[in-house]
Structures are given as C-alpha cells and as structure tokens.
DORO-638901 format. One record per residue: residue in three letters; chain; x, y, z of N, C-alpha, C, O in turn. Coordinates in steps of 0.001 Angstrom, whole numbers, padded with zeros to 6 digits, m for minus. Example, Ala and Ser with C-alpha at 12.3 -4.5 7.8 and 13.67 -1.06 7.14 Angstrom:
+---------+---------+---------+---------+---------+---------+---------+---------+---------+---------+---------+---------+---------+---------+
! lumdren ! tordren !     n.x !     n.y !     n.z !    ca.x !    ca.y !    ca.z !     c.x !     c.y !     c.z !     o.x !     o.y !     o.z !
+---------+---------+---------+---------+---------+---------+---------+---------+---------+---------+---------+---------+---------+---------+
!     ala !       A !  013190 ! m005690 !  007800 !  012300 ! m004500 !  007800 !  013200 ! m003300 !  007800 !  014236 ! m003319 !  008465 !
!     ser !       A !  012850 ! m002250 !  007080 !  013670 ! m001060 !  007140 !  012900 !  000030 !  007870 !  013409 !  001138 !  008039 !
+---------+---------+---------+---------+---------+---------+---------+---------+---------+---------+---------+---------+---------+---------+
//
This chain:
+---------+---------+---------+---------+---------+---------+---------+---------+---------+---------+---------+---------+---------+---------+
! lumdren ! tordren !     n.x !     n.y !     n.z !    ca.x !    ca.y !    ca.z !     c.x !     c.y !     c.z !     o.x !     o.y !     o.z !
+---------+---------+---------+---------+---------+---------+---------+---------+---------+---------+---------+---------+---------+---------+
!     ile !       A ! m047012 !  039461 ! m011794 ! m046789 !  038525 ! m012893 ! m046116 !  037251 ! m012391 ! m046372 !  036168 ! m012916 !
!     thr !       A ! m045266 !  037370 ! m011390 ! m044560 !  036185 ! m010901 ! m045485 !  035242 ! m010153 ! m045131 !  034088 ! m009911 !
!     glu !       A ! m046667 !  035720 ! m009785 ! m047600 !  034887 ! m009037 ! m048692 !  034260 ! m009907 ! m049481 !  033446 ! m009427 !
!     leu !       A ! m048734 !  034637 ! m011174 ! m049810 !  034153 ! m012037 ! m049673 !  032663 ! m012328 ! m048563 !  032168 ! m012522 !
!     pro !       A ! m050790 !  031949 ! m012360 ! m050737 !  030527 ! m012725 ! m050459 !  030384 ! m014209 ! m050642 !  031327 ! m014980 !
!     val !       A ! m050023 !  029214 ! m014599 ! m049789 !  028949 ! m016016 ! m051136 !  028806 ! m016708 ! m051957 !  027972 ! m016325 !
!     glu !       A ! m051353 !  029613 ! m017715 ! m052582 !  029524 ! m018495 ! m052290 !  028770 ! m019785 ! m051177 !  028814 ! m020309 !
!     ser !       A ! m053298 !  028084 ! m020282 ! m053142 !  027344 ! m021535 ! m053227 !  028307 ! m022716 ! m053652 !  029453 ! m022573 !
!     lys !       A ! m052816 !  027821 ! m023875 ! m052948 !  028626 ! m025091 ! m054404 !  029043 ! m025291 ! m054691 !  030187 ! m025643 !
!     glu !       A ! m055313 !  028102 ! m025061 ! m056731 !  028381 ! m025269 ! m057226 !  029484 ! m024336 ! m057984 !  030359 ! m024754 !
!     gln !       A ! m056799 !  029442 ! m023076 ! m057201 !  030473 ! m022119 ! m056660 !  031839 ! m022537 ! m057368 !  032843 ! m022460 !
!     ile !       A ! m055418 !  031870 ! m022974 ! m054801 !  033135 ! m023390 ! m055506 !  033701 ! m024614 ! m055826 !  034889 ! m024648 !
!     val !       A ! m055750 !  032866 ! m025619 ! m056399 !  033329 ! m026850 ! m057813 !  033837 ! m026563 ! m058273 !  034784 ! m027200 !
!     ala !       A ! m058499 !  033212 ! m025610 ! m059843 !  033652 ! m025240 ! m059816 !  034968 ! m024458 ! m060771 !  035743 ! m024507 !
!     lys !       A ! m058729 !  035214 ! m023744 ! m058637 !  036359 ! m022837 ! m058087 !  037623 ! m023513 ! m058452 !  038737 ! m023136 !
!     tyr !       A ! m057219 !  037451 ! m024501 ! m056541 !  038583 ! m025138 ! m056958 !  038695 ! m026602 ! m057070 !  037688 ! m027302 !
!     asn !       A ! m057189 !  039928 ! m027059 ! m057553 !  040122 ! m028462 ! m056286 !  040218 ! m029327 ! m055188 !  040376 ! m028793 !
!     pro !       A ! m056429 !  040125 ! m030654 ! m055253 !  040163 ! m031531 ! m054392 !  041419 ! m031362 ! m053168 !  041345 ! m031472 !
!     asp !       A ! m055011 !  042559 ! m031099 ! m054236 !  043787 ! m030897 ! m053362 !  043691 ! m029647 ! m052217 !  044144 ! m029649 !
!     gln !       A ! m053901 !  043105 ! m028591 ! m053111 !  042936 ! m027363 ! m051949 !  041973 ! m027604 ! m050839 !  042203 ! m027124 !
!     leu !       A ! m052204 !  040904 ! m028342 ! m051136 !  039943 ! m028634 ! m050058 !  040585 ! m029504 ! m048870 !  040317 ! m029321 !
!     glu !       A ! m050463 !  041422 ! m030437 ! m049495 !  042138 ! m031281 ! m048670 !  043103 ! m030422 ! m047461 !  043229 ! m030622 !
!     gln !       A ! m049307 !  043772 ! m029484 ! m048571 !  044656 ! m028563 ! m047561 !  043852 ! m027750 ! m046445 !  044313 ! m027510 !
!     gly !       A ! m047953 !  042650 ! m027325 ! m047026 !  041771 ! m026615 ! m045831 !  041402 ! m027461 ! m044708 !  041341 ! m026960 !
!     lys !       A ! m046058 !  041155 ! m028739 ! m044956 !  040835 ! m029660 ! m044005 !  042022 ! m029784 ! m042786 !  041851 ! m029754 !
!     ile !       A ! m044560 !  043222 ! m029923 ! m043736 !  044432 ! m030035 ! m042902 !  044629 ! m028767 ! m041713 !  044941 ! m028845 !
!     leu !       A ! m043522 !  044449 ! m027613 ! m042794 !  044584 ! m026338 ! m041704 !  043526 ! m026218 ! m040599 !  043813 ! m025759 !
!     phe !       A ! m042023 !  042294 ! m026637 ! m041062 !  041191 ! m026589 ! m039846 !  041509 ! m027454 ! m038708 !  041423 ! m026990 !
!     thr !       A ! m040088 !  041875 ! m028708 ! m038959 !  042124 ! m029602 ! m038197 !  043387 ! m029213 ! m036978 !  043447 ! m029367 !
!     gly !       A ! m038903 !  044388 ! m028714 ! m038251 !  045646 ! m028364 ! m037472 !  045624 ! m027068 ! m036498 !  046361 ! m026919 !
!     asn !       A ! m037886 !  044788 ! m026124 ! m037235 !  044771 ! m024809 ! m036290 !  043593 ! m024625 ! m035174 !  043764 ! m024134 !
!     cys !       A ! m036718 !  042420 ! m025008 ! m035934 !  041217 ! m024720 ! m034686 !  041118 ! m025592 ! m033668 !  040574 ! m025162 !
!     ala !       A ! m034761 !  041643 ! m026817 ! m033629 !  041575 ! m027737 ! m032500 !  042528 ! m027339 ! m031406 !  042453 ! m027898 !
!     lys !       A ! m032750 !  043413 ! m026391 ! m031701 !  044330 ! m025937 ! m030543 !  043569 ! m025293 ! m029387 !  043982 ! m025386 !
!     cys !       A ! m030868 !  042454 ! m024640 ! m029847 !  041737 ! m023867 ! m029441 !  040393 ! m024463 ! m028342 !  039909 ! m024192 !
!     his !       A ! m030298 !  039790 ! m025259 ! m029956 !  038469 ! m025811 ! m030772 !  038161 ! m027050 ! m031756 !  038835 ! m027352 !
!     lys !       A ! m030345 !  037128 ! m027762 ! m031054 !  036664 ! m028955 ! m032433 !  036152 ! m028537 ! m032580 !  035495 ! m027506 !
!     leu !       A ! m033421 !  036461 ! m029342 ! m034789 !  036045 ! m029025 ! m035016 !  034583 ! m029391 ! m034533 !  034096 ! m030414 !
!     lys !       A ! m035753 !  033906 ! m028540 ! m036196 !  032539 ! m028823 ! m037516 !  032611 ! m029570 ! m038308 !  033531 ! m029365 !
!     glu !       A ! m037744 !  031644 ! m030428 ! m039039 !  031555 ! m031104 ! m040113 !  031208 ! m030069 ! m039876 !  030365 ! m029204 !
!     pro !       A ! m041284 !  031838 ! m030141 ! m042346 !  031495 ! m029194 ! m042675 !  029998 ! m029184 ! m042983 !  029434 ! m028134 !
!     gly !       A ! m042608 !  029363 ! m030346 ! m042917 !  027942 ! m030454 ! m041831 !  027020 ! m029945 ! m041955 !  025800 ! m030046 !
!     ser !       A ! m040761 !  027589 ! m029396 ! m039666 !  026759 ! m028889 ! m039921 !  026233 ! m027477 ! m039193 !  025368 ! m026991 !
!     arg !       A ! m040955 !  026758 ! m026824 ! m041244 !  026365 ! m025435 ! m042744 !  026161 ! m025241 ! m043569 !  026669 ! m026000 !
!     thr !       A ! m043064 !  025403 ! m024202 ! m044464 !  025199 ! m023811 ! m044913 !  026384 ! m022947 ! m044077 !  027173 ! m022506 !
!     pro !       A ! m046232 !  026521 ! m022697 ! m046688 !  027581 ! m021789 ! m046001 !  027521 ! m020419 ! m045619 !  028555 ! m019872 !
!     ala !       A ! m045848 !  026326 ! m019870 ! m045214 !  026198 ! m018549 ! m043748 !  026636 ! m018600 ! m043260 !  027288 ! m017677 !
!     glu !       A ! m043055 !  026278 ! m019672 ! m041647 !  026683 ! m019802 ! m041527 !  028197 ! m019953 ! m040655 !  028813 ! m019340 !
!     trp !       A ! m042398 !  028804 ! m020768 ! m042367 !  030259 ! m020902 ! m042680 !  030938 ! m019578 ! m042046 !  031930 ! m019221 !
!     asn !       A ! m043652 !  030410 ! m018854 ! m044015 !  031013 ! m017575 ! m042819 !  031036 ! m016634 ! m042572 !  032035 ! m015958 !
!     lys !       A ! m042081 !  029937 ! m016594 ! m040895 !  029849 ! m015722 ! m039835 !  030883 ! m016132 ! m039272 !  031569 ! m015280 !
!     val !       A ! m039572 !  030991 ! m017426 ! m038585 !  031952 ! m017923 ! m039032 !  033382 ! m017629 ! m038240 !  034208 ! m017176 !
!     leu !       A ! m040300 !  033663 ! m017888 ! m040789 !  035032 ! m017739 ! m040846 !  035494 ! m016297 ! m040683 !  036684 ! m016029 !
!     lys !       A ! m041069 !  034596 ! m015376 ! m041050 !  034977 ! m013956 ! m039693 !  035571 ! m013583 ! m039601 !  036454 ! m012731 !
!     arg !       A ! m038649 !  035074 ! m014229 ! m037295 !  035558 ! m013965 ! m036950 !  036788 ! m014810 ! m036304 !  037720 ! m014331 !
!     met !       A ! m037389 !  036778 ! m016076 ! m036924 !  037801 ! m017010 ! m037732 !  039105 ! m017001 ! m037166 !  040171 ! m017242 !
!     ile !       A ! m039022 !  039043 ! m016731 ! m039821 !  040275 ! m016748 ! m039316 !  041292 ! m015730 ! m039211 !  042473 ! m016060 !
!     pro !       A ! m038998 !  040871 ! m014492 ! m038422 !  041862 ! m013562 ! m037061 !  042396 ! m014040 ! m036768 !  043578 ! m013865 !
!     lys !       A ! m036231 !  041532 ! m014643 ! m034929 !  041991 ! m015157 ! m035101 !  043019 ! m016263 ! m034319 !  043963 ! m016372 !
!     ala !       A ! m036132 !  042830 ! m017085 ! m036394 !  043763 ! m018190 ! m037095 !  045031 ! m017699 ! m037297 !  045975 ! m018462 !
!     lys !       A ! m037462 !  045039 ! m016419 ! m038139 !  046185 ! m015809 ! m039440 !  046534 ! m016530 ! m039767 !  047707 ! m016711 !
!     leu !       A ! m040176 !  045501 ! m016936 ! m041483 !  045714 ! m017564 ! m042540 !  045906 ! m016483 ! m042465 !  045310 ! m015408 !
!     ser !       A ! m043512 !  046736 ! m016783 ! m044640 !  046888 ! m015867 ! m045430 !  045586 ! m015857 ! m045263 !  044749 ! m016743 !
!     asp !       A ! m046291 !  045413 ! m014856 ! m047126 !  044211 ! m014809 ! m047964 !  044072 ! m016079 ! m048068 !  042984 ! m016645 !
!     ser !       A ! m048561 !  045182 ! m016520 ! m049422 !  045084 ! m017706 ! m048622 !  044738 ! m018954 ! m049075 !  043933 ! m019769 !
!     asp !       A ! m047444 !  045327 ! m019120 ! m046604 !  044991 ! m020273 ! m046105 !  043555 ! m020173 ! m046069 !  042838 ! m021173 !
!     gly !       A ! m045727 !  043142 ! m018988 ! m045280 !  041759 ! m018786 ! m046367 !  040755 ! m019124 ! m046094 !  039701 ! m019698 !
!     gln !       A ! m047601 !  041085 ! m018766 ! m048719 !  040193 ! m019077 ! m048948 !  040097 ! m020581 ! m049312 !  039034 ! m021083 !
!     leu !       A ! m048739 !  041192 ! m021302 ! m048897 !  041162 ! m022755 ! m047801 !  040327 ! m023415 ! m048075 !  039569 ! m024345 !
!     val !       A ! m046577 !  040461 ! m022947 ! m045478 !  039637 ! m023475 ! m045784 !  038169 ! m023214 ! m045648 !  037325 ! m024100 !
!     arg !       A ! m046196 !  037878 ! m021995 ! m046519 !  036500 ! m021626 ! m047658 !  035956 ! m022487 ! m047609 !  034812 ! m022938 !
!     ala !       A ! m048679 !  036776 ! m022711 ! m049813 !  036349 ! m023538 ! m049355 !  036045 ! m024963 ! m049749 !  035031 ! m025538 !
!     tyr !       A ! m048533 !  036913 ! m025529 ! m048030 !  036692 ! m026890 ! m047253 !  035386 ! m026979 ! m047481 !  034582 ! m027883 !
!     leu !       A ! m046339 !  035176 ! m026043 ! m045505 !  033971 ! m026096 ! m046322 !  032708 ! m025877 ! m046122 !  031716 ! m026579 !
!     ile !       A ! m047232 !  032727 ! m024923 ! m048042 !  031524 ! m024675 ! m049009 !  031255 ! m025829 ! m049235 !  030102 ! m026196 !
!     ala !       A ! m049574 !  032312 ! m026397 ! m050499 !  032142 ! m027526 ! m049796 !  031486 ! m028714 ! m050436 !  030830 ! m029535 !
!     asn !       A ! m048483 !  031665 ! m028803 ! m047717 !  031140 ! m029929 ! m046768 !  030014 ! m029527 ! m045879 !  029640 ! m030292 !
!     ser !       A ! m046960 !  029483 ! m028331 ! m046072 !  028438 ! m027806 ! m046415 !  027067 ! m028383 ! m047438 !  026882 ! m029043 !
!     lys !       A ! m045513 !  026103 ! m028108 ! m045818 !  024725 ! m028522 ! m046705 !  024094 ! m027467 ! m046752 !  024552 ! m026325 !
!     gln !       A ! m047396 !  023061 ! m027847 ! m048300 !  022387 ! m026904 ! m047487 !  021692 ! m025800 ! m046442 !  021092 ! m026054 !
!     gly !       A ! m047995 !  021792 ! m024589 ! m047296 !  021216 ! m023443 ! m047608 !  019785 ! m023204 ! m047080 !  019187 ! m022268 !
+---------+---------+---------+---------+---------+---------+---------+---------+---------+---------+---------+---------+---------+---------+
//
C-alpha cells in the first residue's frame, strides 16, 4: 500500500464497487477511531489522503487488502485536488 501511486477519484470509483467502498468505510470507522478522532473524507484531496495513509495503515496494522479498501473509500469521497 505504501508503494501505490495516487489514484484519482474517477479511477477509484471505476475500480471499486459500492460494496467494497462501504467495507472501506466500516474498516475506517472501526480501526482509525480507536486512536483518534476521524477526519471527514472530504477534508483532504486524494494526494493528501495517500500521504496520511502511507503512514497510518501500517500503524493500524491493516492488511494490504483492508488498507486498499480504506484508501478507496477515502479517495472516492475526497475533495478535488
């Protein structure tokens, strides 16, 4: 996950189905809120989320597949860069 390029909202929406994005939301709220207040997905651009997630996904001990779903959810709902 730390090596993935920044994908646009359009690329993410084309690549992930609504069920996968919903799973990403569940993983985000269930794991990230354990340590800190959650940020709104629309508070950051795809590039900003990518930078944060490269650091936080390993700290949260998420698997690559779960990390990719969280990333997809956040980027799909991010603000335009």
